[in-house]
N, CA, C and O atoms as CSV, one atom per row, in Angstrom:
chain,resi,resn,atom,element,x,y,z
A,1,MET,N,N,-31.215,-15.036,-8.453
A,1,MET,CA,C,-30.980,-15.502,-7.102
A,1,MET,C,C,-29.488,-15.795,-6.922
A,1,MET,O,O,-28.881,-16.454,-7.765
A,2,ILE,N,N,-28.913,-15.321,-5.859
A,2,ILE,CA,C,-27.499,-15.516,-5.560
A,2,ILE,C,C,-27.327,-16.812,-4.776
A,2,ILE,O,O,-28.036,-17.069,-3.802
A,3,ASN,N,N,-26.358,-17.631,-5.228
A,3,ASN,CA,C,-26.056,-18.867,-4.521
A,3,ASN,C,C,-25.110,-18.548,-3.363
A,3,ASN,O,O,-23.976,-18.123,-3.588
A,4,THR,N,N,-25.560,-18.746,-2.153
A,4,THR,CA,C,-24.732,-18.447,-0.980
A,4,THR,C,C,-24.073,-19.696,-0.410
A,4,THR,O,O,-23.507,-19.654,0.682
A,5,ASN,N,N,-24.140,-20.789,-1.128
A,5,ASN,CA,C,-23.515,-22.032,-0.691
A,5,ASN,C,C,-22.019,-21.954,-0.972
A,5,ASN,O,O,-21.608,-21.885,-2.130
A,6,LEU,N,N,-21.209,-21.964,0.071
A,6,LEU,CA,C,-19.764,-21.819,-0.082
A,6,LEU,C,C,-19.096,-23.079,-0.603
A,6,LEU,O,O,-17.904,-23.049,-0.906
A,7,ASP,N,N,-19.824,-24.191,-0.720
A,7,ASP,CA,C,-19.240,-25.422,-1.254
A,7,ASP,C,C,-18.768,-25.253,-2.699
A,7,ASP,O,O,-17.919,-26.017,-3.159
A,8,ILE,N,N,-19.295,-24.282,-3.409
A,8,ILE,CA,C,-18.886,-24.089,-4.802
A,8,ILE,C,C,-17.420,-23.678,-4.909
A,8,ILE,O,O,-16.823,-23.817,-5.976
A,9,PHE,N,N,-16.830,-23.174,-3.823
A,9,PHE,CA,C,-15.445,-22.734,-3.853
A,9,PHE,C,C,-14.449,-23.819,-3.446
A,9,PHE,O,O,-13.249,-23.663,-3.673
A,10,LYS,N,N,-14.913,-24.894,-2.863
A,10,LYS,CA,C,-14.005,-25.877,-2.266
A,10,LYS,C,C,-13.025,-26.472,-3.276
A,10,LYS,O,O,-11.860,-26.675,-2.935
A,11,GLU,N,N,-13.450,-26.753,-4.485
A,11,GLU,CA,C,-12.574,-27.399,-5.454
A,11,GLU,C,C,-11.561,-26.436,-6.066
A,11,GLU,O,O,-10.411,-26.818,-6.279
A,12,ASP,N,N,-11.954,-25.214,-6.350
A,12,ASP,CA,C,-11.100,-24.293,-7.086
A,12,ASP,C,C,-10.312,-23.327,-6.213
A,12,ASP,O,O,-9.389,-22.676,-6.702
A,13,PHE,N,N,-10.646,-23.221,-4.959
A,13,PHE,CA,C,-10.039,-22.205,-4.108
A,13,PHE,C,C,-9.216,-22.874,-3.025
A,13,PHE,O,O,-9.742,-23.284,-1.990
A,14,LYS,N,N,-7.906,-22.981,-3.277
A,14,LYS,CA,C,-7.020,-23.611,-2.301
A,14,LYS,C,C,-6.046,-22.566,-1.790
A,14,LYS,O,O,-5.390,-21.868,-2.563
A,15,VAL,N,N,-5.965,-22.474,-0.480
A,15,VAL,CA,C,-5.047,-21.539,0.151
A,15,VAL,C,C,-4.271,-22.323,1.194
A,15,VAL,O,O,-4.848,-23.063,1.991
A,16,ASP,N,N,-2.964,-22.153,1.178
A,16,ASP,CA,C,-2.128,-22.818,2.165
A,16,ASP,C,C,-1.516,-21.737,3.038
A,16,ASP,O,O,-0.365,-21.346,2.844
A,17,LYS,N,N,-2.303,-21.250,4.012
A,17,LYS,CA,C,-1.862,-20.186,4.922
A,17,LYS,C,C,-1.816,-20.717,6.340
A,17,LYS,O,O,-2.631,-21.547,6.742
A,18,HIS,N,N,-0.840,-20.215,7.092
A,18,HIS,CA,C,-0.612,-20.701,8.447
A,18,HIS,C,C,-0.266,-19.534,9.362
A,18,HIS,O,O,0.492,-18.638,8.990
A,19,TYR,N,N,-0.830,-19.559,10.558
A,19,TYR,CA,C,-0.422,-18.605,11.597
A,19,TYR,C,C,0.908,-19.100,12.153
A,19,TYR,O,O,1.029,-20.264,12.535
A,20,ILE,N,N,1.920,-18.207,12.200
A,20,ILE,CA,C,3.249,-18.634,12.641
A,20,ILE,C,C,3.718,-17.917,13.908
A,20,ILE,O,O,4.830,-18.165,14.373
A,21,GLY,N,N,2.909,-17.050,14.462
A,21,GLY,CA,C,3.277,-16.436,15.724
A,21,GLY,C,C,3.146,-14.929,15.723
A,21,GLY,O,O,2.568,-14.320,14.823
A,22,ARG,N,N,3.700,-14.366,16.759
A,22,ARG,CA,C,3.624,-12.925,16.990
A,22,ARG,C,C,5.039,-12.405,17.175
A,22,ARG,O,O,5.849,-13.015,17.873
A,23,SER,N,N,5.330,-11.274,16.546
A,23,SER,CA,C,6.689,-10.739,16.601
A,23,SER,C,C,6.658,-9.237,16.809
A,23,SER,O,O,5.735,-8.549,16.372
A,24,ASP,N,N,7.689,-8.743,17.488
A,24,ASP,CA,C,7.831,-7.293,17.571
A,24,ASP,C,C,8.581,-6.809,16.331
A,24,ASP,O,O,9.077,-7.614,15.542
A,25,THR,N,N,8.657,-5.516,16.170
A,25,THR,CA,C,9.282,-4.954,14.967
A,25,THR,C,C,10.754,-5.330,14.873
A,25,THR,O,O,11.277,-5.519,13.775
A,26,GLU,N,N,11.414,-5.438,15.998
A,26,GLU,CA,C,12.839,-5.741,16.008
A,26,GLU,C,C,13.134,-7.143,15.466
A,26,GLU,O,O,14.109,-7.346,14.743
A,27,ASN,N,N,12.295,-8.090,15.818
A,27,ASN,CA,C,12.555,-9.476,15.439
A,27,ASN,C,C,11.874,-9.932,14.159
A,27,ASN,O,O,12.174,-11.019,13.664
A,28,PHE,N,N,10.975,-9.140,13.616
A,28,PHE,CA,C,10.184,-9.571,12.465
A,28,PHE,C,C,11.077,-9.974,11.289
A,28,PHE,O,O,11.041,-11.128,10.859
A,29,HIS,N,N,11.871,-9.047,10.765
A,29,HIS,CA,C,12.702,-9.361,9.598
A,29,HIS,C,C,13.828,-10.326,9.945
A,29,HIS,O,O,14.174,-11.201,9.151
A,30,ARG,N,N,14.392,-10.163,11.128
A,30,ARG,CA,C,15.488,-11.044,11.544
A,30,ARG,C,C,15.014,-12.500,11.609
A,30,ARG,O,O,15.706,-13.400,11.133
A,31,GLY,N,N,13.858,-12.723,12.187
A,31,GLY,CA,C,13.324,-14.076,12.302
A,31,GLY,C,C,12.986,-14.677,10.959
A,31,GLY,O,O,13.265,-15.849,10.705
A,32,ILE,N,N,12.386,-13.879,10.102
A,32,ILE,CA,C,12.034,-14.373,8.770
A,32,ILE,C,C,13.281,-14.761,7.997
A,32,ILE,O,O,13.344,-15.843,7.412
A,33,GLU,N,N,14.278,-13.876,7.993
A,33,GLU,CA,C,15.517,-14.184,7.276
A,33,GLU,C,C,16.160,-15.456,7.811
A,33,GLU,O,O,16.547,-16.331,7.037
A,34,ARG,N,N,16.273,-15.560,9.111
A,34,ARG,CA,C,16.940,-16.710,9.718
A,34,ARG,C,C,16.252,-18.020,9.337
A,34,ARG,O,O,16.913,-18.976,8.931
A,35,VAL,N,N,14.945,-18.064,9.467
A,35,VAL,CA,C,14.216,-19.306,9.196
A,35,VAL,C,C,14.229,-19.639,7.705
A,35,VAL,O,O,14.494,-20.780,7.327
A,36,LEU,N,N,13.947,-18.658,6.867
A,36,LEU,CA,C,13.888,-18.953,5.436
A,36,LEU,C,C,15.244,-19.372,4.884
A,36,LEU,O,O,15.317,-20.295,4.073
A,37,PHE,N,N,16.311,-18.718,5.303
A,37,PHE,CA,C,17.654,-19.099,4.849
A,37,PHE,C,C,17.998,-20.509,5.319
A,37,PHE,O,O,18.640,-21.268,4.594
A,38,GLN,N,N,17.575,-20.854,6.520
A,38,GLN,CA,C,17.826,-22.189,7.067
A,38,GLN,C,C,17.245,-23.278,6.160
A,38,GLN,O,O,17.799,-24.374,6.076
A,39,PHE,N,N,16.145,-22.984,5.490
A,39,PHE,CA,C,15.486,-23.957,4.628
A,39,PHE,C,C,15.782,-23.743,3.140
A,39,PHE,O,O,15.121,-24.329,2.283
A,40,GLY,N,N,16.767,-22.910,2.840
A,40,GLY,CA,C,17.211,-22.755,1.457
A,40,GLY,C,C,16.423,-21.778,0.609
A,40,GLY,O,O,16.517,-21.815,-0.618
A,41,TYR,N,N,15.645,-20.901,1.236
A,41,TYR,CA,C,14.885,-19.892,0.497
A,41,TYR,C,C,15.652,-18.576,0.508
A,41,TYR,O,O,16.312,-18.239,1.491
A,42,GLN,N,N,15.560,-17.838,-0.593
A,42,GLN,CA,C,16.180,-16.526,-0.703
A,42,GLN,C,C,15.086,-15.469,-0.773
A,42,GLN,O,O,14.121,-15.608,-1.524
A,43,ILE,N,N,15.246,-14.424,0.008
A,43,ILE,CA,C,14.245,-13.353,0.014
A,43,ILE,C,C,14.396,-12.507,-1.234
A,43,ILE,O,O,15.489,-12.059,-1.579
A,44,GLU,N,N,13.283,-12.302,-1.895
A,44,GLU,CA,C,13.254,-11.552,-3.151
A,44,GLU,C,C,12.619,-10.178,-2.990
A,44,GLU,O,O,12.960,-9.247,-3.719
A,45,GLU,N,N,11.700,-10.049,-2.041
A,45,GLU,CA,C,10.950,-8.796,-1.940
A,45,GLU,C,C,10.562,-8.491,-0.494
A,45,GLU,O,O,10.123,-9.367,0.250
A,46,TYR,N,N,10.735,-7.236,-0.125
A,46,TYR,CA,C,10.250,-6.694,1.151
A,46,TYR,C,C,9.281,-5.572,0.820
A,46,TYR,O,O,9.494,-4.820,-0.130
A,47,ASN,N,N,8.218,-5.459,1.604
A,47,ASN,CA,C,7.298,-4.348,1.428
A,47,ASN,C,C,6.731,-3.984,2.798
A,47,ASN,O,O,6.015,-4.779,3.407
A,48,ASN,N,N,7.045,-2.800,3.276
A,48,ASN,CA,C,6.546,-2.337,4.566
A,48,ASN,C,C,5.512,-1.250,4.346
A,48,ASN,O,O,5.802,-0.208,3.758
A,49,GLY,N,N,4.310,-1.503,4.821
A,49,GLY,CA,C,3.241,-0.522,4.712
A,49,GLY,C,C,2.819,-0.052,6.090
A,49,GLY,O,O,3.402,-0.470,7.090
A,50,PRO,N,N,1.816,0.810,6.158
A,50,PRO,CA,C,1.398,1.358,7.448
A,50,PRO,C,C,0.749,0.327,8.380
A,50,PRO,O,O,0.800,0.485,9.600
A,51,THR,N,N,0.141,-0.726,7.820
A,51,THR,CA,C,-0.529,-1.701,8.684
A,51,THR,C,C,-0.041,-3.136,8.492
A,51,THR,O,O,-0.429,-4.035,9.238
A,52,THR,N,N,0.807,-3.345,7.492
A,52,THR,CA,C,1.335,-4.690,7.250
A,52,THR,C,C,2.766,-4.611,6.738
A,52,THR,O,O,3.193,-3.605,6.172
A,53,SER,N,N,3.484,-5.692,6.953
A,53,SER,CA,C,4.779,-5.887,6.308
A,53,SER,C,C,4.712,-7.224,5.589
A,53,SER,O,O,4.058,-8.164,6.039
A,54,TYR,N,N,5.407,-7.283,4.459
A,54,TYR,CA,C,5.296,-8.411,3.552
A,54,TYR,C,C,6.699,-8.813,3.134
A,54,TYR,O,O,7.502,-7.961,2.752
A,55,VAL,N,N,7.004,-10.111,3.203
A,55,VAL,CA,C,8.286,-10.629,2.754
A,55,VAL,C,C,7.995,-11.821,1.854
A,55,VAL,O,O,7.255,-12.727,2.237
A,56,ALA,N,N,8.578,-11.821,0.656
A,56,ALA,CA,C,8.361,-12.924,-0.286
A,56,ALA,C,C,9.700,-13.487,-0.735
A,56,ALA,O,O,10.662,-12.750,-0.950
A,57,THR,N,N,9.741,-14.799,-0.872
A,57,THR,CA,C,10.950,-15.442,-1.381
A,57,THR,C,C,10.872,-15.540,-2.894
A,57,THR,O,O,9.815,-15.356,-3.498
A,58,GLY,N,N,12.015,-15.835,-3.485
A,58,GLY,CA,C,12.020,-16.244,-4.880
A,58,GLY,C,C,11.545,-17.691,-4.937
A,58,GLY,O,O,11.294,-18.312,-3.904
A,59,TRP,N,N,11.424,-18.217,-6.141
A,59,TRP,CA,C,11.008,-19.605,-6.283
A,59,TRP,C,C,12.169,-20.526,-5.931
A,59,TRP,O,O,13.276,-20.364,-6.445
A,60,LYS,N,N,11.914,-21.483,-5.062
A,60,LYS,CA,C,12.887,-22.529,-4.746
A,60,LYS,C,C,12.533,-23.720,-5.637
A,60,LYS,O,O,11.485,-24.343,-5.474
A,61,ILE,N,N,13.413,-24.018,-6.567
A,61,ILE,CA,C,13.155,-25.085,-7.536
A,61,ILE,C,C,13.881,-26.342,-7.069
A,61,ILE,O,O,15.040,-26.292,-6.659
A,62,ARG,N,N,13.176,-27.468,-7.140
A,62,ARG,CA,C,13.762,-28.738,-6.703
A,62,ARG,C,C,13.288,-29.866,-7.609
A,62,ARG,O,O,12.315,-29.734,-8.351
A,63,ASP,N,N,14.009,-30.978,-7.521
A,63,ASP,CA,C,13.557,-32.182,-8.209
A,63,ASP,C,C,12.348,-32.726,-7.472
A,63,ASP,O,O,12.235,-32.553,-6.258
A,64,PRO,N,N,11.452,-33.375,-8.178
A,64,PRO,CA,C,10.271,-33.927,-7.503
A,64,PRO,C,C,10.637,-35.094,-6.591
A,64,PRO,O,O,11.619,-35.798,-6.828
A,65,PHE,N,N,9.844,-35.286,-5.555
A,65,PHE,CA,C,9.963,-36.448,-4.686
A,65,PHE,C,C,9.455,-37.674,-5.448
A,65,PHE,O,O,8.815,-37.534,-6.490
A,66,ALA,N,N,9.734,-38.866,-4.937
A,66,ALA,CA,C,9.379,-40.113,-5.624
A,66,ALA,C,C,7.887,-40.190,-5.957
A,66,ALA,O,O,7.515,-40.581,-7.063
A,67,ASP,N,N,7.039,-39.820,-5.006
A,67,ASP,CA,C,5.601,-39.891,-5.276
A,67,ASP,C,C,5.155,-38.855,-6.306
A,67,ASP,O,O,4.171,-39.072,-7.013
A,68,GLU,N,N,5.863,-37.740,-6.396
A,68,GLU,CA,C,5.548,-36.740,-7.422
A,68,GLU,C,C,5.989,-37.242,-8.794
A,68,GLU,O,O,5.317,-36.997,-9.796
A,69,ILE,N,N,7.122,-37.945,-8.836
A,69,ILE,CA,C,7.592,-38.532,-10.103
A,69,ILE,C,C,6.591,-39.564,-10.594
A,69,ILE,O,O,6.289,-39.619,-11.787
A,70,GLU,N,N,6.069,-40.387,-9.680
A,70,GLU,CA,C,5.065,-41.395,-10.046
A,70,GLU,C,C,3.836,-40.759,-10.676
A,70,GLU,O,O,3.166,-41.380,-11.501
A,71,LYS,N,N,3.535,-39.520,-10.290
A,71,LYS,CA,C,2.379,-38.814,-10.850
A,71,LYS,C,C,2.724,-38.073,-12.137
A,71,LYS,O,O,1.871,-37.416,-12.733
A,72,GLY,N,N,3.994,-38.184,-12.564
A,72,GLY,CA,C,4.399,-37.587,-13.832
A,72,GLY,C,C,4.919,-36.171,-13.736
A,72,GLY,O,O,5.086,-35.511,-14.761
A,73,PHE,N,N,5.179,-35.685,-12.541
A,73,PHE,CA,C,5.677,-34.324,-12.393
A,73,PHE,C,C,7.180,-34.290,-12.620
A,73,PHE,O,O,7.905,-35.157,-12.133
A,74,LEU,N,N,7.644,-33.301,-13.352
A,74,LEU,CA,C,9.042,-33.227,-13.758
A,74,LEU,C,C,9.866,-32.246,-12.935
A,74,LEU,O,O,11.084,-32.395,-12.828
A,75,GLU,N,N,9.213,-31.246,-12.354
A,75,GLU,CA,C,9.908,-30.223,-11.588
A,75,GLU,C,C,8.921,-29.622,-10.595
A,75,GLU,O,O,7.711,-29.632,-10.818
A,76,VAL,N,N,9.457,-29.102,-9.499
A,76,VAL,CA,C,8.613,-28.494,-8.469
A,76,VAL,C,C,9.227,-27.157,-8.078
A,76,VAL,O,O,10.447,-27.033,-7.966
A,77,LYS,N,N,8.376,-26.161,-7.872
A,77,LYS,CA,C,8.864,-24.871,-7.372
A,77,LYS,C,C,7.939,-24.395,-6.261
A,77,LYS,O,O,6.717,-24.521,-6.334
A,78,THR,N,N,8.576,-23.838,-5.223
A,78,THR,CA,C,7.850,-23.401,-4.032
A,78,THR,C,C,8.273,-21.979,-3.677
A,78,THR,O,O,9.446,-21.618,-3.779
A,79,LYS,N,N,7.313,-21.199,-3.267
A,79,LYS,CA,C,7.536,-19.809,-2.842
A,79,LYS,C,C,6.828,-19.612,-1.513
A,79,LYS,O,O,5.737,-20.137,-1.292
A,80,ILE,N,N,7.464,-18.846,-0.630
A,80,ILE,CA,C,6.868,-18.553,0.675
A,80,ILE,C,C,6.688,-17.046,0.821
A,80,ILE,O,O,7.574,-16.259,0.489
A,81,ILE,N,N,5.530,-16.673,1.319
A,81,ILE,CA,C,5.208,-15.270,1.572
A,81,ILE,C,C,4.831,-15.151,3.045
A,81,ILE,O,O,3.981,-15.893,3.537
A,82,VAL,N,N,5.467,-14.214,3.743
A,82,VAL,CA,C,5.151,-13.975,5.144
A,82,VAL,C,C,4.540,-12.586,5.260
A,82,VAL,O,O,5.112,-11.599,4.798
A,83,ASN,N,N,3.385,-12.527,5.878
A,83,ASN,CA,C,2.700,-11.261,6.131
A,83,ASN,C,C,2.663,-11.005,7.628
A,83,ASN,O,O,2.281,-11.870,8.416
A,84,GLY,N,N,3.062,-9.812,7.999
A,84,GLY,CA,C,2.935,-9.369,9.376
A,84,GLY,C,C,1.871,-8.297,9.432
A,84,GLY,O,O,2.009,-7.248,8.802
A,85,VAL,N,N,0.821,-8.545,10.171
A,85,VAL,CA,C,-0.288,-7.596,10.295
A,85,VAL,C,C,-0.145,-6.897,11.648
A,85,VAL,O,O,-0.103,-7.546,12.694
A,86,VAL,N,N,-0.072,-5.582,11.611
A,86,VAL,CA,C,0.132,-4.804,12.829
A,86,VAL,C,C,-1.054,-4.981,13.769
A,86,VAL,O,O,-2.210,-4.863,13.362
A,87,ASP,N,N,-0.751,-5.263,15.021
A,87,ASP,CA,C,-1.766,-5.302,16.075
A,87,ASP,C,C,-1.912,-3.874,16.588
A,87,ASP,O,O,-1.022,-3.363,17.268
A,88,ASN,N,N,-3.015,-3.237,16.269
A,88,ASN,CA,C,-3.223,-1.829,16.617
A,88,ASN,C,C,-3.203,-1.558,18.114
A,88,ASN,O,O,-2.975,-0.420,18.526
A,89,SER,N,N,-3.432,-2.560,18.926
A,89,SER,CA,C,-3.428,-2.348,20.374
A,89,SER,C,C,-2.025,-2.492,20.970
A,89,SER,O,O,-1.859,-2.398,22.186
A,90,SER,N,N,-1.026,-2.718,20.132
A,90,SER,CA,C,0.313,-3.011,20.656
A,90,SER,C,C,1.295,-1.846,20.582
A,90,SER,O,O,2.453,-2.009,20.967
A,91,PHE,N,N,0.879,-0.689,20.107
A,91,PHE,CA,C,1.799,0.442,19.978
A,91,PHE,C,C,2.329,0.879,21.336
A,91,PHE,O,O,1.604,0.886,22.330
A,92,THR,N,N,3.623,1.247,21.359
A,92,THR,CA,C,4.241,1.726,22.597
A,92,THR,C,C,4.706,3.161,22.397
A,92,THR,O,O,4.623,3.704,21.295
A,93,LYS,N,N,5.184,3.758,23.449
A,93,LYS,CA,C,5.646,5.145,23.395
A,93,LYS,C,C,6.885,5.323,22.527
A,93,LYS,O,O,7.158,6.433,22.069
A,94,ILE,N,N,7.634,4.259,22.293
A,94,ILE,CA,C,8.858,4.371,21.488
A,94,ILE,C,C,8.631,3.915,20.038
A,94,ILE,O,O,9.567,3.493,19.359
A,95,ASN,N,N,7.370,4.008,19.573
A,95,ASN,CA,C,6.992,3.642,18.209
A,95,ASN,C,C,7.270,2.186,17.866
A,95,ASN,O,O,7.582,1.862,16.720
A,96,SER,N,N,7.160,1.343,18.822
A,96,SER,CA,C,7.291,-0.090,18.618
A,96,SER,C,C,5.884,-0.690,18.578
A,96,SER,O,O,4.953,-0.143,19.169
A,97,PHE,N,N,5.738,-1.796,17.894
A,97,PHE,CA,C,4.452,-2.485,17.849
A,97,PHE,C,C,4.697,-3.953,17.541
A,97,PHE,O,O,5.824,-4.366,17.267
A,98,SER,N,N,3.626,-4.735,17.591
A,98,SER,CA,C,3.714,-6.173,17.325
A,98,SER,C,C,2.965,-6.522,16.052
A,98,SER,O,O,2.000,-5.866,15.660
A,99,TYR,N,N,3.456,-7.592,15.417
A,99,TYR,CA,C,2.805,-8.153,14.236
A,99,TYR,C,C,2.189,-9.501,14.593
A,99,TYR,O,O,2.775,-10.273,15.352
A,100,ASN,N,N,1.025,-9.781,14.056
A,100,ASN,CA,C,0.520,-11.142,13.973
A,100,ASN,C,C,1.005,-11.660,12.628
A,100,ASN,O,O,0.737,-11.050,11.593
A,101,CYS,N,N,1.716,-12.782,12.637
A,101,CYS,CA,C,2.435,-13.234,11.448
A,101,CYS,C,C,1.785,-14.462,10.820
A,101,CYS,O,O,1.391,-15.405,11.507
A,102,PHE,N,N,1.686,-14.421,9.502
A,102,PHE,CA,C,1.075,-15.497,8.733
A,102,PHE,C,C,1.994,-15.875,7.578
A,102,PHE,O,O,2.631,-15.013,6.973
A,103,MET,N,N,2.056,-17.158,7.280
A,103,MET,CA,C,2.879,-17.649,6.183
A,103,MET,C,C,1.974,-18.290,5.135
A,103,MET,O,O,1.101,-19.098,5.452
A,104,GLU,N,N,2.203,-17.915,3.896
A,104,GLU,CA,C,1.483,-18.507,2.767
A,104,GLU,C,C,2.484,-19.273,1.917
A,104,GLU,O,O,3.589,-18.793,1.663
A,105,VAL,N,N,2.099,-20.447,1.485
A,105,VAL,CA,C,2.954,-21.288,0.650
A,105,VAL,C,C,2.314,-21.416,-0.723
A,105,VAL,O,O,1.120,-21.693,-0.846
A,106,LYS,N,N,3.129,-21.208,-1.755
A,106,LYS,CA,C,2.684,-21.447,-3.130
A,106,LYS,C,C,3.576,-22.548,-3.684
A,106,LYS,O,O,4.797,-22.397,-3.743
A,107,ASN,N,N,2.972,-23.642,-4.085
A,107,ASN,CA,C,3.725,-24.783,-4.595
A,107,ASN,C,C,3.163,-25.184,-5.957
A,107,ASN,O,O,1.962,-25.410,-6.104
A,108,PHE,N,N,4.038,-25.267,-6.934
A,108,PHE,CA,C,3.638,-25.625,-8.287
A,108,PHE,C,C,4.491,-26.783,-8.777
A,108,PHE,O,O,5.686,-26.852,-8.492
A,109,VAL,N,N,3.866,-27.693,-9.520
A,109,VAL,CA,C,4.583,-28.796,-10.158
A,109,VAL,C,C,4.450,-28.638,-11.666
A,109,VAL,O,O,3.453,-28.118,-12.168
A,110,PHE,N,N,5.486,-29.102,-12.383
A,110,PHE,CA,C,5.469,-29.042,-13.837
A,110,PHE,C,C,5.085,-30.417,-14.357
A,110,PHE,O,O,5.761,-31.405,-14.070
A,111,ASN,N,N,4.005,-30.483,-15.119
A,111,ASN,CA,C,3.487,-31.764,-15.598
A,111,ASN,C,C,3.919,-32.093,-17.026
A,111,ASN,O,O,3.375,-33.009,-17.644
A,112,GLY,N,N,4.879,-31.363,-17.543
A,112,GLY,CA,C,5.337,-31.578,-18.915
A,112,GLY,C,C,4.835,-30.520,-19.875
A,112,GLY,O,O,5.410,-30.310,-20.943
A,113,GLU,N,N,3.749,-29.850,-19.482
A,113,GLU,CA,C,3.184,-28.794,-20.316
A,113,GLU,C,C,3.007,-27.492,-19.560
A,113,GLU,O,O,3.283,-26.415,-20.088
A,114,ASN,N,N,2.544,-27.594,-18.313
A,114,ASN,CA,C,2.219,-26.409,-17.523
A,114,ASN,C,C,2.644,-26.598,-16.078
A,114,ASN,O,O,2.845,-27.717,-15.607
A,115,TYR,N,N,2.775,-25.469,-15.385
A,115,TYR,CA,C,2.904,-25.512,-13.929
A,115,TYR,C,C,1.505,-25.468,-13.350
A,115,TYR,O,O,0.687,-24.636,-13.741
A,116,ILE,N,N,1.233,-26.369,-12.414
A,116,ILE,CA,C,-0.076,-26.401,-11.769
A,116,ILE,C,C,0.131,-26.395,-10.254
A,116,ILE,O,O,1.122,-26.925,-9.751
A,117,GLU,N,N,-0.808,-25.793,-9.538
A,117,GLU,CA,C,-0.723,-25.785,-8.077
A,117,GLU,C,C,-0.916,-27.199,-7.559
A,117,GLU,O,O,-1.778,-27.941,-8.029
A,118,TYR,N,N,-0.087,-27.558,-6.572
A,118,TYR,CA,C,-0.147,-28.914,-6.031
A,118,TYR,C,C,0.354,-28.887,-4.590
A,118,TYR,O,O,1.463,-28.428,-4.318
A,119,TYR,N,N,-0.472,-29.382,-3.674
A,119,TYR,CA,C,-0.117,-29.368,-2.260
A,119,TYR,C,C,-0.263,-30.744,-1.616
A,119,TYR,O,O,-0.030,-30.884,-0.415
A,120,ASP,N,N,-0.638,-31.749,-2.379
A,120,ASP,CA,C,-0.957,-33.057,-1.817
A,120,ASP,C,C,0.263,-33.975,-1.821
A,120,ASP,O,O,0.244,-35.044,-2.430
A,121,ASP,N,N,1.317,-33.549,-1.138
A,121,ASP,CA,C,2.532,-34.346,-1.049
A,121,ASP,C,C,2.993,-34.372,0.399
A,121,ASP,O,O,3.162,-33.320,1.016
A,122,GLU,N,N,3.195,-35.550,0.939
A,122,GLU,CA,C,3.565,-35.695,2.348
A,122,GLU,C,C,4.917,-35.056,2.659
A,122,GLU,O,O,5.088,-34.475,3.731
A,123,HIS,N,N,5.891,-35.154,1.730
A,123,HIS,CA,C,7.210,-34.550,1.961
A,123,HIS,C,C,7.104,-33.029,2.043
A,123,HIS,O,O,7.733,-32.399,2.893
A,124,LEU,N,N,6.307,-32.449,1.158
A,124,LEU,CA,C,6.088,-31.002,1.183
A,124,LEU,C,C,5.419,-30.599,2.495
A,124,LEU,O,O,5.850,-29.649,3.147
A,125,LYS,N,N,4.378,-31.312,2.879
A,125,LYS,CA,C,3.668,-30.996,4.123
A,125,LYS,C,C,4.613,-31.081,5.322
A,125,LYS,O,O,4.550,-30.255,6.232
A,126,GLU,N,N,5.486,-32.084,5.314
A,126,GLU,CA,C,6.442,-32.239,6.403
A,126,GLU,C,C,7.414,-31.059,6.457
A,126,GLU,O,O,7.699,-30.537,7.535
A,127,GLU,N,N,7.926,-30.637,5.288
A,127,GLU,CA,C,8.840,-29.488,5.261
A,127,GLU,C,C,8.142,-28.221,5.730
A,127,GLU,O,O,8.715,-27.441,6.491
A,128,ILE,N,N,6.917,-28.011,5.283
A,128,ILE,CA,C,6.167,-26.819,5.681
A,128,ILE,C,C,5.922,-26.841,7.187
A,128,ILE,O,O,6.011,-25.801,7.839
A,129,ASN,N,N,5.619,-28.001,7.743
A,129,ASN,CA,C,5.425,-28.098,9.192
A,129,ASN,C,C,6.707,-27.772,9.947
A,129,ASN,O,O,6.648,-27.141,11.002
A,130,TYR,N,N,7.871,-28.189,9.432
A,130,TYR,CA,C,9.151,-27.834,10.060
A,130,TYR,C,C,9.385,-26.318,10.000
A,130,TYR,O,O,9.870,-25.717,10.959
A,131,ILE,N,N,9.037,-25.718,8.873
A,131,ILE,CA,C,9.199,-24.264,8.739
A,131,ILE,C,C,8.282,-23.542,9.719
A,131,ILE,O,O,8.704,-22.600,10.390
A,132,ILE,N,N,7.037,-23.979,9.801
A,132,ILE,CA,C,6.085,-23.373,10.737
A,132,ILE,C,C,6.608,-23.496,12.166
A,132,ILE,O,O,6.561,-22.532,12.930
A,133,LYS,N,N,7.104,-24.673,12.528
A,133,LYS,CA,C,7.640,-24.865,13.880
A,133,LYS,C,C,8.836,-23.951,14.130
A,133,LYS,O,O,8.968,-23.388,15.216
A,134,SER,N,N,9.703,-23.801,13.138
A,134,SER,CA,C,10.861,-22.920,13.288
A,134,SER,C,C,10.429,-21.479,13.503
A,134,SER,O,O,10.983,-20.793,14.361
A,135,PHE,N,N,9.452,-21.010,12.740
A,135,PHE,CA,C,8.912,-19.669,12.947
A,135,PHE,C,C,8.289,-19.565,14.341
A,135,PHE,O,O,8.537,-18.600,15.064
A,136,SER,N,N,7.496,-20.540,14.707
A,136,SER,CA,C,6.836,-20.504,16.016
A,136,SER,C,C,7.833,-20.505,17.150
A,136,SER,O,O,7.601,-19.868,18.178
A,137,ASP,N,N,8.945,-21.213,16.984
A,137,ASP,CA,C,9.978,-21.223,18.006
A,137,ASP,C,C,10.664,-19.851,18.110
A,137,ASP,O,O,11.035,-19.422,19.202
A,138,PHE,N,N,10.828,-19.175,16.980
A,138,PHE,CA,C,11.479,-17.872,16.973
A,138,PHE,C,C,10.543,-16.777,17.479
A,138,PHE,O,O,10.928,-15.959,18.315
A,139,PHE,N,N,9.301,-16.766,16.963
A,139,PHE,CA,C,8.306,-15.791,17.387
A,139,PHE,C,C,7.579,-16.319,18.603
A,139,PHE,O,O,7.641,-17.511,18.903
A,140,SER,N,N,6.889,-15.433,19.304
A,140,SER,CA,C,6.076,-15.891,20.422
A,140,SER,C,C,4.690,-16.255,19.902
A,140,SER,O,O,4.252,-15.736,18.875
A,141,ASN,N,N,4.024,-17.117,20.587
A,141,ASN,CA,C,2.661,-17.515,20.219
A,141,ASN,C,C,1.718,-17.244,21.376
A,141,ASN,O,O,1.262,-18.157,22.064
A,142,GLU,N,N,1.442,-15.968,21.569
A,142,GLU,CA,C,0.588,-15.552,22.687
A,142,GLU,C,C,-0.853,-15.914,22.451
A,142,GLU,O,O,-1.706,-15.636,23.294
């Protein structure tokens, strides 16, 4: 018998993804670069496919915040991935189209032995919310 109760995934499956707006092809990379550089991230990888475009930063390493230090974390690293999914109904005669844009955050803390995923920090949440707002201000949110 297959267990169809999705509660089994709640503890082990954490995703920090956010809708950040809609962009045309002209502004997609420009907006991503502008916002990520503003927050100290460096772009490490671009990948343009037929239905999606993908931009990933390198790891931004920082000292832990006070509450992270209290929990014994020694170092923190964060990576941001932006995916633009082509809206198939948006193609124009000049080969232009729109992306629905999503941002994924990967945050790891070093506990002295291993890096572990960790998202339960108010300072991190605040920074991510500022980044989301910056993207939303740059892109349209139709």
